[in-house]
NUTORSE-893878 format. One record per residue (C-alpha): y negated, z negated, x; residue in one letter. Coordinates in Angstrom, 3 decimals, padded with zeros to 6 digits. Layout:
<rec y="Y" z="Z" x="X" r="A"/>
...
//
This chain:
<rec y="-048.439" z="034.799" x="-036.740" r="M"/>
<rec y="-044.938" z="034.303" x="-038.143" r="D"/>
<rec y="-043.903" z="037.696" x="-036.999" r="F"/>
<rec y="-044.918" z="037.084" x="-033.430" r="I"/>
<rec y="-043.059" z="033.723" x="-033.278" r="L"/>
<rec y="-039.929" z="035.294" x="-034.706" r="N"/>
<rec y="-040.163" z="038.188" x="-032.225" r="L"/>
<rec y="-040.584" z="035.777" x="-029.281" r="L"/>
<rec y="-037.713" z="033.595" x="-030.506" r="A"/>
<rec y="-035.469" z="036.581" x="-030.876" r="G"/>
<rec y="-036.401" z="037.930" x="-027.412" r="A"/>
<rec y="-035.573" z="034.600" x="-025.793" r="I"/>
<rec y="-032.293" z="034.320" x="-027.735" r="R"/>
<rec y="-031.154" z="037.818" x="-026.695" r="V"/>
<rec y="-032.187" z="037.613" x="-023.020" r="T"/>
<rec y="-030.540" z="034.261" x="-022.197" r="I"/>
<rec y="-027.028" z="035.767" x="-021.667" r="P"/>
<rec y="-028.429" z="038.432" x="-019.422" r="I"/>
<rec y="-030.320" z="035.774" x="-017.412" r="A"/>
<rec y="-027.041" z="033.846" x="-016.971" r="F"/>
<rec y="-025.399" z="036.982" x="-015.738" r="A"/>
<rec y="-028.270" z="037.652" x="-013.315" r="A"/>
<rec y="-027.982" z="034.111" x="-012.022" r="L"/>
<rec y="-024.281" z="034.567" x="-011.528" r="A"/>
<rec y="-024.916" z="037.776" x="-009.594" r="G"/>
<rec y="-027.431" z="036.000" x="-007.307" r="V"/>
<rec y="-024.987" z="033.148" x="-006.665" r="L"/>
<rec y="-022.034" z="035.539" x="-005.882" r="S"/>
<rec y="-024.288" z="037.735" x="-003.700" r="E"/>
<rec y="-025.451" z="034.603" x="-001.745" r="R"/>
<rec y="-021.781" z="033.752" x="-001.100" r="S"/>
<rec y="-021.181" z="037.250" x="000.350" r="G"/>
<rec y="-019.387" z="038.788" x="-002.622" r="V"/>
<rec y="-020.996" z="041.643" x="-004.551" r="I"/>
<rec y="-019.972" z="041.586" x="-008.157" r="N"/>
<rec y="-020.851" z="044.756" x="-009.980" r="M"/>
<rec y="-019.069" z="044.104" x="-013.249" r="G"/>
<rec y="-020.874" z="041.093" x="-014.624" r="L"/>
<rec y="-022.090" z="042.763" x="-017.806" r="E"/>
<rec y="-018.622" z="044.224" x="-018.465" r="G"/>
<rec y="-016.996" z="040.864" x="-018.122" r="M"/>
<rec y="-019.497" z="039.425" x="-020.619" r="M"/>
<rec y="-018.789" z="042.216" x="-023.077" r="L"/>
<rec y="-014.974" z="041.904" x="-022.803" r="M"/>
<rec y="-015.188" z="038.097" x="-023.198" r="G"/>
<rec y="-017.322" z="038.343" x="-026.325" r="S"/>
<rec y="-015.203" z="041.136" x="-027.692" r="F"/>
<rec y="-011.958" z="039.114" x="-027.342" r="F"/>
<rec y="-013.685" z="036.049" x="-028.713" r="G"/>
<rec y="-014.653" z="037.897" x="-031.824" r="V"/>
<rec y="-011.235" z="039.566" x="-032.226" r="V"/>
<rec y="-009.535" z="036.192" x="-031.729" r="G"/>
<rec y="-011.717" z="034.576" x="-034.367" r="S"/>
<rec y="-011.043" z="037.439" x="-036.752" r="Y"/>
<rec y="-007.263" z="037.478" x="-036.252" r="L"/>
<rec y="-006.823" z="033.711" x="-036.551" r="T"/>
<rec y="-009.287" z="033.282" x="-039.309" r="G"/>
<rec y="-010.796" z="030.299" x="-037.520" r="N"/>
<rec y="-014.218" z="030.463" x="-035.861" r="A"/>
<rec y="-013.377" z="027.602" x="-033.541" r="W"/>
<rec y="-010.481" z="029.493" x="-031.935" r="L"/>
<rec y="-012.760" z="032.358" x="-030.823" r="G"/>
<rec y="-013.938" z="030.546" x="-027.620" r="P"/>
<rec y="-010.278" z="029.858" x="-026.769" r="K"/>
<rec y="-009.574" z="033.648" x="-026.786" r="H"/>
<rec y="-012.754" z="034.183" x="-024.755" r="F"/>
<rec y="-011.415" z="031.641" x="-022.248" r="E"/>
<rec y="-008.078" z="033.349" x="-022.149" r="R"/>
<rec y="-009.631" z="036.763" x="-021.424" r="S"/>
<rec y="-011.712" z="035.210" x="-018.618" r="A"/>
<rec y="-008.605" z="033.627" x="-017.098" r="E"/>
<rec y="-006.827" z="037.051" x="-017.316" r="N"/>
<rec y="-009.737" z="038.766" x="-015.605" r="G"/>
<rec y="-009.753" z="036.132" x="-012.832" r="L"/>
<rec y="-006.044" z="036.515" x="-012.247" r="C"/>
<rec y="-006.471" z="040.271" x="-011.959" r="R"/>
<rec y="-009.391" z="039.888" x="-009.595" r="H"/>
<rec y="-007.603" z="037.556" x="-007.198" r="F"/>
<rec y="-004.255" z="039.509" x="-007.253" r="S"/>
<rec y="-005.817" z="042.722" x="-006.010" r="S"/>
//
């Protein structure tokens, strides 16, 4: 029984970010914009968050680097 509960908890924990990306895709499609790179944006944000945490040695600065990479991606998106 403990194995099944751990399996379900892990499945929910892993699928929540993908569900958020799917929700963002639905919202952007409803507004008339098709965004094909949602998973890539999630991967790049998490990558730069981990690298920022590693380089600064502070786990609390990781989300700040994630935020900076998201801002950089938005600036590139709107400038093209």
